C-alpha positions in Angstrom: -0.7 -0.2 0.1 1.2 3.5 -0.7 1.7 7.1 0.6 -1.2 8.0 -1.6 -3.1 4.8 -0.6 -2.8 4.7 3.0 -4.2 8.6 3.6 -7.5 7.3 1.6 -7.8 5.2 4.4 -7.5 7.6 6.8 -9.3 9.8 6.2 -11.9 7.4 5.4 -11.3 7.2 9.4 -11.9 10.5 10.0 -13.1 12.9 12.7 -15.5 14.2 11.1 -16.6 12.3 8.8 -15.3 13.7 4.5 -16.6 14.2 1.8 -13.9 14.8 -1.0 -12.5 11.2 -1.4 -12.5 10.9 -5.4 -14.0 7.7 -5.6 -11.1 5.9 -8.7 -8.5 7.4 -4.9 -11.3 5.2 -3.2 -10.8 1.6 -5.8 -7.5 3.1 -5.6 -6.8 2.2 -1.2 -9.6 -1.0 -1.6 -7.9 -3.1 -3.5 -4.2 -1.5 -2.0 -5.9 -3.8 1.1 -6.9 -6.8 -1.0 -10.5 -6.1 -2.3 -12.2 -7.4 -4.8 -13.6 -5.3 -7.1 -16.4 -5.9 -9.1 -18.8 -4.0 -11.8 -22.8 -4.4 -11.8 -25.2 -3.1 -14.1 -26.8 0.5 -12.5 -22.7 2.9 -12.1 -22.8 -0.3 -9.3 -19.2 -1.4 -7.8 -19.2 -4.7 -6.2 -16.6 -5.5 -2.9 -15.7 -8.0 -1.5 -13.5 -8.0 1.0 -12.2 -11.0 3.6 -15.0 -13.1 3.2 -17.9 -9.7 3.6 -18.8 -7.8 0.7 -20.7 -4.2 0.2 -22.1 -3.3 -2.7 -21.6 0.7 -4.1 -22.3 3.5 -6.6 -19.7 4.8 -9.1 -19.8 8.7 -9.6 -17.7 10.2 -11.5 -17.2 12.7 -7.7 -16.5 12.4 -4.6 -18.5 9.8 -2.2 -20.8 11.8 -0.1 -20.8 11.0 2.9 -22.5 7.8 3.3 -20.9 6.0 1.1 -17.5 7.5 3.1 -19.5 5.8 6.8 -20.9 2.6 4.7 -16.8 2.5 3.9 -15.6 3.3 7.5 -18.4 0.3 8.8 -17.1 -2.0 6.3 -13.4 -2.0 6.9 -14.1 -2.9 10.8 -16.3 -5.3 9.4 -13.1 -7.1 7.6 -10.7 -6.0 11.3 -9.3 -3.3 8.7 -8.1 -0.5 10.8 -5.9 2.6 10.1 -3.2 2.1 13.3 -1.8 -1.3 10.5 -1.3 1.8 7.9 0.6 5.1 9.8 1.2 7.0 7.2 
């Protein structure tokens, strides 16, 4: 996981919730963690990591706060912590 991906990972867990994370940056960070991304119909992306799955809506802008919270809860459920990836 490179420095930029670690910064995005830390942004997922930031308080208050960050709403300026680019979707492509989120995809790269999730892939760097070992997640598999599968494009579905209707701009949906299925993310699979550590046996857990979630569905994200691909947009061409920044993630919404709700999307960031969904990713945060998904990563927590997969056992991912920011302490394991210092900046």
